[in-house]
Residue, then its C-alpha position, 0 to 999 in steps of 0.5 A: m749791732r755789727m756791720p756786714s764784714d764784706r766791706a771794712v770801713n776806715v774809722e779814725l777816732r780823734y781824742f784828747a786824754g782829758c775827754p770823758n767820752w772818747e772811750t765810750t765812743r771807741r767801744l761803740i765803734e768796735s761794737i758796730t764795726g767789729r774792729p777797733p778804730v784807728l786812734r789818734r790822740v791830740d796832745t797840743t793846741a797846735e796839733a788841734e789847729a793843724m788838723g781842724f780838730s773840733g773836739s773830742p771825740t771826733v769820728i772820721v769815717e773814710g776821711v770825712d767827719p760826718w758831723a762837721d760844722q764849719t762854725s765849731a771852735v777848733g781846739l782841745a775841748c769836749r765835743i757835743y753832738r745833737a742826737p736824732d731826738g734833739r738831746m745834746v750828747g758827748g758822742p755820736t749815738e749808735e743810730m748816728l754812727t750806724r747811719a754815718l758808716d752805712d753812708r760810706l759803704 
């Protein structure tokens, strides 16, 4: 599924190298938007704390984390998302990403 190309949405993907889910999320973003996200690798706990990194993968759409949870721990860890059907998943689903991107158009 590809979004309309008349308005590009700025998408940043924050991750750490040990995360098994960030590549899948990157490919999904590319599939939906038709272009790669800006990649921002987080290498240290200090970097994670400075940016409020809630785990990998974190998708930032137009400067906002659509699934931000103020109670989430900050640090170099894998992030878990609750899918619309209630499952816990290692990254946003296509439905979740599409909705987040549409909300920013």
